[in-house]
N, C-alpha and C positions, 0 to 999 in steps of 0.2 A: 744415219744409223748410229745408235748409241753403242758405246763400247761393250763388247761381248764379255760378260762375267760368267765363268763356268765354275761353280763351287764344287768341292769334293765332299763326300760324306764325312770324312774326318774333320773338315773345317766346320761343317754344320753341327756335328756332334759336339765339338769343342765349345760351341755357343749354346748348346742345349736345344738345338732346333732339329726339325725333321722335314724332309721334302715331301711334296705331294706324290712325286714319282721319281724313281731312279732311272736315269738314262744309261743303259748298258751299251757301251760304245762298241765293243768287240775288237778282235785282233786287226781286221782290215781297217776299220774306222780309226784305229789308233796308229797303225804303222804304215799303211799303204797311202802314198801321197794323193792319189786320186780319190780314195774313199775318205780321206781327211776332210776334203771339201764338203762332202755330204754330212759328215759329223758336225762341222761348223754351221751348216745351214739348218740342221735340226735344232741345234742350240739357239740359233737366231729365232727360229719359230717359237720355241718354248719360252724364250725371254720376251718375245714380242707379245704373246698372249697373256703373259703374267703368271705362267705356271711355275710354281716353285719346284725346282728339280736339282739334282746333283748327280755327279758321276763318282765312281770308286777311285778313278785315277790309277795310281801305281798298285792299289790293292786288287784291281781287277785282273783275273787270270783268264786264260782261254776256257770257254765252257766245256771243252773236251769233245766237241762234235767231230773235228777232223780225226782225232784218235779213234773214236768209236766207229766211224764209218770205215776207217782203214783196218779195223779188226782188233785194235788194242783196247779191250774193255778195261783192263787193269789201269792203264794210264787215264782213261776217261773217268773212272770212279775216283781216282786220286784227285784229278783236277776239279771234278764236280763237288766232292766232299769239302775241299778247301774253299771253294766259292760259297757253298751253302753255309759254312761256319761264319764267313765274313758277312754275308747277307743277313743271316739270323742275328748276328751280333749287333747289327744296326737296326734290327727289327723292320727290315724292308718288307713291304706288302705289295707295292705296285711297281712294275718294271716296263719300260718301253725299250725296244731294240731297233737297231737300224739294219739288222741282218736276219733273214729268215732262218738261217741255221742256228743262230743263238736263240731266236724266238722259239723254234721247235724244241730245242734241247731244254731250255729253261722251263717251258710250258708243259711239255709232255714227258720228259725223262728225269728231271730233277725230283718230281714227287716220289718216285720209286726209292730215292735216296734220302727222303725226308725234307726236301726243299719245296715248300708250297707257296706259290706267288701268283698274283694276277699279272699275266704277261700279255702285252699287246705289241703289235708291229707299228712302226712309225706311220705307215699309210693309214692304219686304222685310227690312230690318234689325229692325224691330219683331217681325215674325213669327219671325225667327231667335232673338231674345232671349226670346220666349215659349217657343219649343221648347226652349231651353237652361235654362228655369226661372228666368231672371233677371227676368222681368216676370210677375207672378202675379195681377194684377187684385185686389189686397187692400188694405184700409185706406183706400179712397177711395170715390168715388161708385159706386153700384151701377147697372148697366145691365141687370140680370137681367129678362128678359121684355119689355124695351122694344122697340118696333118700330123697326127701323133699316133704311133702304134705302141701298144704296151705288151711287154714280155712278162708272162706269169712265171715267177720263180717257183721251182718245184716244191720247196718246203713251205712256201706261203700258200700257193694255190692247191695243188693236189694233196699236199701233206696236211694242210689245215683248213682248206675250204674258204680261204680269204680271196675272193674274186672281185667283189663289188667295191670295197673301200678304195683301192687304188684307182679304179675306173671312175668312181664318183668324184674323186679329187681332181681328175683330169677333165671331166665333164663340166665341173664348176668354172672352168676357164673359158668356156664357150669355144673350145677347140674342136677340130674334126677328128674324132676318135675312130681310127680304122683298125679292124682286127685282122690278125694273121690267120691263115687257114687252119693252123693248129693253135688253139687258144683255150683258156679256161681249163676244164677237166681233161681236155685233149691236148694240152700244151706240150711243147717239146722242150726238153732240158737244154740248157745252154752248153752243157758238156763239162761243167766244173764240179758238180755235186758228188757226194759219195767218196770224197778223197781224190777225185780225178784232177782237181785243181793243182795237186802237188806232184803229179807224175806225167810222163809222156803218154799220149793216147795209144791204145792198141791199134794195130794195123787194120785198115779198112779202106773203103772207097773214098771216104771224105770225113774230115773232122766234124764233130757234132756242131761246133759253133759256126762253122761255115754253112752247114745245112740250115741252121737257124737264121743266120744273118741274111741268107738268100730269101727265106720266107719273109723276113721283115722288109727287105728292099722291094719285094713284089708289091707291097702296099704303097710304094712311092712316098715314104714318110719324110717330113722335115725333121722330126724328132722321134727317136726310139726311147721310150720311157722304161726305166728299170726300177727295181725296188730291192736289190740285193747286190752287195759288193762283188760277189763271185760272178754274177751275171754281168755286171758292169764291165769287169775285166774281159770276159769272153766276147761280149758284144762289141766292145771297142777294138779288140784284136781283129774281129771279123771285118769291121768297117775299114780298118787300116789295110787289111789284105785285099779288100775290094776297091781300095783307093777312093773311098767316098767321104773322107774326113771333111772336105770342104762343103759338101752338100747336106750331110746328115749329122745331127748331134745325138749323142747318147747321154741322157740326163736322168738322174734319180728323181723320183716324184718329190722328194724333199727340196731338191734344187729348183725344180720347176715351180713349186709352191712359193719358195722364198723369193724367186725372181718376180713372180706375178704379184707378190705383196710388197715389192720394193724393199726387200730386206738384204739384198746383196750389195 
């Protein structure tokens, strides 16, 4: 694997260059140790296919999604306005995100504040690259015949209707895709969205992530595929509680793709 080069927008602008696409890393992808591995694998994929990309680096601020979901509209608008000024200053047109929350906010809520961009999720980009023959699942780890179940993130699936891209990315591996009983438009939340990630759950019979991980384990998977850093945290916590860490892996679709293409 060649050395990973991750340019910032400031570095490209200083050279008078512009990227094909801006990779919006997000808070989890920047600061959470587990999500950082997903960030690196997305960068490896972008570099591998020769797509000219950049990140904002220290100029990237939270999109404001957690503040908005928690009811602090004022803080959301402050964060969003700051980001829009930076994005427009660099004349950004195309953005790829690793987080469905960032994806949803940039795509659907920034236009109300004057921020208009073409925004795609990394699973959509991976599917496009597979369709174009740029990612071929060769030279790396084989997932042929392995049982994989995919968990639909709320803001990607029901929120934006993105169901096929992540599944097609998995199907290209010749894996055995097994669906949970609640999937696609009937998918069950992992328990972290809407600001729930940052607070203790309300009292009830069972934590949502335990309910979800039990559904996932019913499919007898070798891999649970995720496409959201919030979901990743909740699913991994569920696996730990069920003491299945040795038998079941929780991997992001970007990680699975990078492994299959020998990029890790």
